C-alpha positions as CSV (number, residue, x, y, z in Angstrom):
1,M,85.5,7.6,42.0
2,K,85.6,7.3,38.3
3,K,88.4,5.1,36.8
4,N,89.7,5.2,33.5
5,C,88.3,2.9,31.0
6,L,88.8,2.6,27.4
7,S,85.2,2.1,25.8
8,I,85.3,0.2,22.4
9,F,82.2,0.6,20.4
10,A,81.5,-2.3,18.5
11,A,78.7,-3.4,16.5
12,V,77.9,-7.1,17.2
13,L,75.0,-8.7,15.3
14,I,73.4,-11.0,18.0
15,F,69.7,-12.0,17.3
16,G,69.7,-9.0,15.2
17,S,71.0,-6.3,17.4
18,A,73.8,-4.0,17.7
19,F,75.8,-3.7,21.0
20,V,78.2,-1.3,22.7
21,I,80.9,-3.4,24.5
22,N,83.1,-1.7,27.3
23,S,86.7,-2.9,27.5
24,C,88.2,-2.2,30.8
25,S,91.5,-2.6,32.8
26,K,91.3,-5.3,35.6
27,E,90.9,-2.8,38.3
28,D,87.8,-1.6,36.9
29,D,85.7,-4.6,37.4
30,E,82.7,-2.7,38.6
31,I,82.5,-1.7,35.0
32,A,80.8,-4.7,33.4
33,T,80.6,-5.7,29.9
34,T,77.1,-4.4,28.8
35,A,74.7,-4.4,25.9
36,V,72.7,-1.6,24.5
37,V,69.4,-3.1,23.8
38,G,66.6,-2.4,21.5
39,I,68.8,-0.8,18.7
40,A,68.2,-3.8,16.1
41,Q,67.0,-6.6,18.1
42,D,63.7,-8.1,17.2
43,P,61.8,-9.2,20.4
44,N,59.1,-10.7,18.2
45,N,61.6,-13.6,16.9
46,F,63.8,-14.3,19.9
47,K,66.0,-17.4,18.8
48,G,69.6,-18.2,17.8
49,D,73.0,-18.4,19.4
50,V,75.1,-16.5,22.1
51,T,78.7,-17.2,20.8
52,S,82.1,-16.9,22.6
53,G,82.7,-13.3,23.8
54,Q,79.2,-12.2,23.3
55,V,76.9,-10.8,25.7
56,V,73.4,-10.4,25.1
57,T,71.2,-8.4,27.5
58,L,67.4,-8.2,27.1
59,D,65.3,-5.2,27.6
60,P,62.8,-5.7,30.4
61,T,60.3,-3.3,29.1
62,K,59.7,-5.8,26.1
63,V,58.0,-9.1,25.8
64,Y,60.5,-11.5,24.1
65,V,58.7,-14.1,21.8
66,L,60.8,-17.3,21.9
67,N,60.2,-18.5,18.4
68,G,62.9,-21.1,18.4
69,T,65.9,-22.4,20.3
70,V,68.1,-20.2,22.2
71,K,71.8,-21.6,22.8
72,V,74.5,-19.9,25.1
73,K,77.6,-21.3,23.9
74,D,81.0,-21.8,25.5
75,G,82.0,-18.2,26.3
76,G,78.8,-16.4,25.9
77,K,76.7,-14.8,28.2
78,L,72.5,-14.1,28.2
79,V,71.6,-11.5,30.8
80,I,67.9,-11.3,31.7
81,P,67.0,-8.3,33.8
82,A,64.4,-8.3,36.4
83,G,60.7,-8.0,35.0
84,T,61.5,-9.5,31.6
85,R,58.9,-11.7,30.0
86,I,59.7,-14.4,27.6
87,V,56.7,-16.2,25.8
88,A,57.2,-19.1,23.9
89,T,55.4,-20.0,20.5
90,A,57.2,-22.8,18.8
91,G,56.3,-25.7,20.9
92,A,59.3,-28.4,21.2
93,S,61.5,-25.9,19.4
94,S,61.2,-23.3,22.1
95,Y,63.7,-23.8,24.7
96,V,67.0,-22.2,26.2
97,L,70.1,-24.2,26.4
98,V,73.0,-23.1,28.2
99,E,76.1,-25.2,27.2
100,Q,79.2,-25.8,29.1
101,G,81.2,-22.8,29.7
102,G,78.2,-20.5,28.7
103,Q,76.5,-18.4,31.5
104,I,73.2,-17.4,31.9
105,Y,72.3,-14.3,34.5
106,A,68.4,-14.3,34.7
107,N,67.8,-12.3,38.2
108,G,64.4,-11.0,39.0
109,T,63.3,-9.5,42.3
110,P,60.2,-10.4,44.3
111,A,58.2,-7.4,42.9
112,S,59.7,-8.1,39.1
113,P,60.4,-11.5,38.5
114,V,61.8,-13.1,35.4
115,S,59.0,-15.1,33.6
116,F,58.9,-17.8,31.2
117,T,55.6,-19.2,29.9
118,S,54.0,-20.2,26.5
119,S,51.5,-18.2,24.3
120,A,48.9,-21.0,24.7
121,A,49.2,-20.8,28.3
122,T,48.7,-24.6,28.6
123,T,50.6,-27.3,30.4
124,G,53.2,-28.8,28.2
125,T,53.2,-26.3,25.3
126,W,56.9,-25.5,25.3
127,G,60.3,-26.7,26.4
128,G,62.0,-25.4,29.3
129,I,65.5,-24.2,30.5
130,I,68.4,-26.7,30.4
131,I,71.9,-25.8,31.9
132,C,75.0,-27.9,31.3
133,G,78.0,-27.4,33.7
134,K,81.2,-29.2,34.2
135,A,80.6,-30.5,37.7
136,P,81.0,-34.4,38.3
137,I,78.6,-37.0,37.4
138,N,78.7,-40.5,38.1
139,T,77.4,-42.1,34.5
140,G,80.9,-41.3,33.2
141,T,83.3,-38.6,32.8
142,T,80.7,-36.5,30.7
143,G,77.5,-37.2,29.3
144,T,75.3,-35.9,26.7
145,S,71.9,-34.1,27.4
146,E,68.9,-35.6,26.0
147,V,67.8,-32.2,24.5
148,G,70.1,-30.4,22.4
149,A,72.9,-33.1,22.6
150,A,75.1,-31.0,24.8
151,T,78.0,-32.3,26.8
152,Y,77.8,-32.0,30.6
153,G,79.8,-33.1,33.5
154,G,83.6,-33.0,34.4
155,T,86.0,-32.4,37.2
156,S,84.9,-28.7,38.2
157,A,82.8,-28.8,41.3
158,A,82.7,-25.1,41.7
159,D,81.8,-24.5,38.1
160,I,80.0,-21.3,37.4
161,S,76.9,-21.3,34.8
162,G,75.7,-18.0,36.0
163,S,72.8,-17.1,38.2
164,L,69.0,-17.4,38.4
165,T,66.9,-15.9,41.1
166,Y,63.3,-14.9,41.3
167,I,62.1,-16.9,38.0
168,R,58.7,-18.3,37.2
169,I,58.7,-21.2,34.6
170,E,55.2,-22.1,33.5
171,N,53.6,-24.5,31.1
172,A,56.8,-26.3,30.2
173,G,57.3,-30.0,29.5
174,I,56.3,-30.7,26.0
175,N,57.5,-33.9,24.2
176,F,60.9,-33.5,22.7
177,S,60.4,-36.8,21.1
178,T,58.5,-40.0,21.6
179,T,60.5,-41.0,24.4
180,V,62.0,-37.8,25.8
181,K,60.1,-34.7,27.7
182,F,61.4,-31.5,28.9
183,N,61.4,-30.8,32.6
184,G,60.9,-27.2,33.8
185,L,64.4,-26.8,34.8
186,S,67.2,-29.4,34.1
187,L,70.6,-29.1,35.6
188,F,73.0,-31.1,34.2
189,G,76.4,-31.5,36.1
190,V,75.9,-27.9,37.4
191,G,78.6,-26.8,39.8
192,S,78.2,-25.0,43.2
193,G,79.4,-21.6,41.8
194,T,76.1,-21.3,40.2
195,K,73.5,-19.6,42.1
196,V,69.8,-21.1,42.0
197,E,67.4,-19.3,44.2
198,N,63.9,-18.5,44.4
199,I,62.7,-20.5,41.5
200,A,59.0,-21.4,40.6
201,L,58.2,-24.5,38.3
202,I,54.4,-24.2,37.6
203,S,52.1,-26.4,35.8
204,G,54.6,-28.5,33.6
205,A,54.0,-31.7,31.9
206,E,57.1,-33.6,33.3
207,D,59.2,-32.8,36.3
208,G,59.3,-29.5,37.8
209,I,63.0,-29.7,38.4
210,Q,65.6,-32.2,37.9
211,L,69.4,-32.6,38.8
212,Y,71.6,-34.6,36.9
213,G,74.6,-34.9,39.2
214,G,76.7,-31.9,39.9
215,S,77.2,-30.1,43.1
216,V,74.8,-27.1,42.6
217,N,72.9,-25.8,45.8
218,V,69.3,-24.7,45.5
219,T,67.4,-22.5,47.8
220,N,63.4,-21.6,47.8
221,I,62.0,-23.8,45.2
222,V,58.6,-23.9,44.4
223,S,56.9,-26.7,42.3
224,V,53.4,-26.9,42.1
225,G,50.8,-28.7,39.6
226,N,53.4,-30.5,37.5
227,D,52.2,-33.8,35.8
228,D,55.1,-35.9,36.9
229,D,57.6,-35.4,40.0
230,A,58.1,-32.1,41.5
231,F,61.8,-32.4,42.4
232,V,64.1,-35.1,41.1
233,W,67.9,-36.0,41.4
234,T,70.0,-38.6,39.9
235,D,73.2,-39.5,38.6
236,G,75.5,-38.2,41.5
237,W,74.1,-34.9,43.0
238,I,75.9,-33.8,46.1
239,G,74.3,-30.6,46.6
240,T,71.9,-29.0,49.2
241,A,68.2,-28.0,49.0
242,N,66.8,-25.6,51.5
243,S,63.3,-24.4,51.5
244,V,61.2,-26.5,49.1
245,F,57.4,-26.2,48.6
246,T,55.7,-28.8,46.4
247,Q,51.9,-29.2,45.6
248,R,50.3,-31.7,43.3
249,K,47.4,-30.7,41.4
250,T,44.0,-30.8,43.2
251,N,42.7,-33.7,41.2
252,G,46.0,-35.9,42.1
253,T,47.5,-35.8,38.8
254,G,51.3,-36.3,39.1
255,N,53.9,-38.7,40.7
256,T,56.3,-38.1,43.8
257,G,56.7,-34.9,45.5
258,I,60.6,-35.8,45.7
259,K,62.5,-38.5,44.0
260,G,65.9,-39.2,44.6
261,M,68.3,-41.7,42.8
262,N,71.8,-42.4,42.5
263,N,72.2,-44.1,39.4
264,A,69.8,-46.3,37.5
265,S,72.1,-48.7,36.1
266,N,74.5,-48.9,38.5
267,S,73.5,-48.1,42.3
268,S,77.2,-48.0,43.6
269,A,78.4,-45.6,40.9
270,T,80.4,-42.7,42.3
271,P,80.2,-40.2,43.4
272,V,77.3,-41.2,45.2
273,S,74.0,-39.0,45.1
274,S,74.1,-37.6,48.8
275,P,72.3,-34.2,49.1
276,I,71.2,-32.4,52.5
277,L,67.5,-31.4,52.3
278,K,66.1,-29.1,54.9
279,N,62.8,-27.1,55.4
280,I,60.4,-29.2,53.0
281,T,56.8,-29.0,52.5
282,L,55.1,-31.7,50.4
283,L,51.6,-31.5,49.7
284,G,49.6,-34.3,47.9
285,G,46.6,-34.5,45.7
286,T,43.3,-36.8,46.0
287,S,44.7,-39.9,44.1
288,G,47.4,-41.3,41.9
289,E,51.1,-42.0,43.1
290,S,51.3,-42.5,46.8
291,N,54.8,-41.6,47.8
292,A,55.6,-38.2,49.1
293,I,59.5,-39.0,49.0
294,S,60.8,-41.9,47.0
295,L,64.5,-42.8,47.3
296,S,66.3,-45.6,45.4
297,S,69.0,-46.8,43.1
298,G,71.6,-46.2,45.7
299,T,71.0,-42.7,46.7
300,Y,72.0,-41.4,50.0
301,A,70.5,-38.3,51.4
302,S,69.5,-36.6,54.9
303,F,66.4,-34.6,55.6
304,D,65.3,-32.1,58.4
305,N,62.4,-30.2,59.0
306,V,59.9,-31.8,56.7
307,V,56.0,-31.6,56.5
308,V,54.2,-34.3,54.5
309,S,50.4,-33.9,54.0
310,N,47.9,-35.8,51.8
311,W,50.3,-38.8,50.7
312,A,49.5,-42.5,51.4
313,K,53.2,-42.9,52.3
314,G,55.9,-40.4,53.6
315,F,59.1,-41.8,52.9
316,S,59.7,-44.8,50.7
317,L,63.0,-46.6,50.8
318,T,64.0,-49.0,48.1
319,G,67.1,-51.2,47.2
320,D,69.8,-52.3,49.8
321,A,72.3,-49.5,49.6
322,T,69.5,-46.8,50.1
323,V,67.9,-48.6,53.1
324,T,71.3,-49.5,54.6
325,Y,72.4,-45.8,54.7
326,L,69.1,-44.5,56.2
327,N,67.6,-47.4,58.3
328,G,68.5,-46.8,61.9
329,Q,70.9,-43.7,61.2
330,S,68.8,-40.7,62.2
331,K,69.2,-39.1,59.0
332,I,65.4,-38.2,58.6
333,T,64.6,-35.8,61.5
334,N,61.9,-33.5,62.7
335,V,59.2,-34.6,60.2
336,F,55.4,-33.8,60.8
337,F,53.2,-36.6,58.9
338,D,49.7,-35.2,58.6
339,T,47.0,-37.6,59.9
340,N,46.1,-38.3,56.4
341,V,49.4,-40.0,55.9
342,T,48.7,-43.8,56.5
343,S,52.1,-45.1,56.2
344,K,55.0,-42.9,57.4
345,V,58.3,-44.6,56.4
346,T,58.6,-48.0,54.6
347,A,61.8,-49.9,53.5
348,T,62.1,-52.5,50.8
349,S,65.0,-54.4,49.8
350,T,66.6,-54.9,46.3
351,S,65.0,-58.3,46.1
352,G,61.6,-57.0,47.1
353,A,61.3,-58.1,50.5
354,T,59.9,-55.8,53.3
355,V,62.6,-54.5,55.6
356,T,62.0,-54.0,59.3
357,L,62.7,-50.3,60.2
358,L,65.1,-49.8,63.4
359,S,64.8,-47.1,65.9
360,N,66.3,-43.8,65.0
361,T,65.6,-44.0,61.3
362,Y,63.3,-41.0,61.8
363,T,62.1,-38.6,64.2
364,E,58.7,-36.7,64.4
365,K,58.0,-33.0,65.2
366,S,54.5,-32.0,65.5
367,D,55.3,-28.3,65.1
368,A,57.8,-28.7,62.2
369,T,57.3,-25.7,59.8
370,G,58.4,-27.6,56.5
371,A,59.2,-24.6,53.9
372,G,58.0,-21.9,56.4
373,N,54.5,-22.0,56.9
374,K,54.0,-25.8,57.7
375,M,51.1,-26.6,55.1
376,G,50.4,-22.9,54.1
377,N,52.1,-21.2,51.2
378,P,55.5,-19.9,52.6
379,A,56.0,-16.2,53.1
380,W,59.0,-16.2,50.9
381,A,57.1,-17.5,48.0
382,I,54.2,-15.2,48.2
383,G,53.7,-13.2,44.8
384,W,56.6,-13.6,42.5
385,S,56.0,-17.5,42.3
386,G,52.2,-17.3,41.6
387,L,51.2,-18.3,45.1
388,L,49.0,-16.2,46.9
């Protein structure tokens, strides 16, 4: 049934565009604030700020040239419909940063994913996507992102930074400075109210995805062919990861499949990183770093239904706090170790001494399915992620 709604037509210059904004009563919540796209916007020069009260909606029929930095400020919203393509051209200046209080809604579909890539189509030739939320971290009440100097962290565990679904991020990870590289997707203090599902991080020059504290839950993550770690957490992440598929480059370039830490400077910092990970497939390369899963710096974690293939080591547990939490505690369950994994689980104390593993540290399962198809590409990732 059509409801009464006052339409206020406002010409708002955002990225050079004019927009129509609908202002409705509370009961008309099915009528969202929308943007009329394509009137004055220049897709060939996509950059600038989305400021408080502004909603920028892209046109999925156009290719947007990311020719600089897009910042979604507190109170702003960036909407990227299914099928939209964003191609970066400006190297380290090309990245998307969602600041605290800003929101991004990039929602593709299996048939029409949202894609981010570079015009060079080469590993490490643009930045990536950075989201800063208000959920707790353990490096202080708040922190500042290395890229963009944006504040993150706080006390709002259920904070909402938007929704990301069916997104492919390719060729990210360029050097921001001599000591800092972009990840494909960086989640800084992101809250559990943020949706992160069906995300592919492909051929990046740094980590595929990294979580810096927060409480966000992630589902259906593909991290393939990245030059550093596929999946990383630190600084007090307490969320869940369900269905993660990682694969190193065939030449062995890259480091761990999963790297988990609590706090590099203070292993007892709280909240302690303690994610729950289920349905994981980790495929190694032919040389290089030996650990499929490296857990250290005081992190806690639990794993279930894991497939590990073509790594020298399966789980590497390092540091007294991490080892104590996992050793003999049945928190690593239903793991399939392929025959090419020569060392299934190792434990090392803070002093560097080898720790004897207790019974019930891990259990094996020969028919574990991992991300869904054992060592094969999972059905949920076919097509939209770039996997065949």
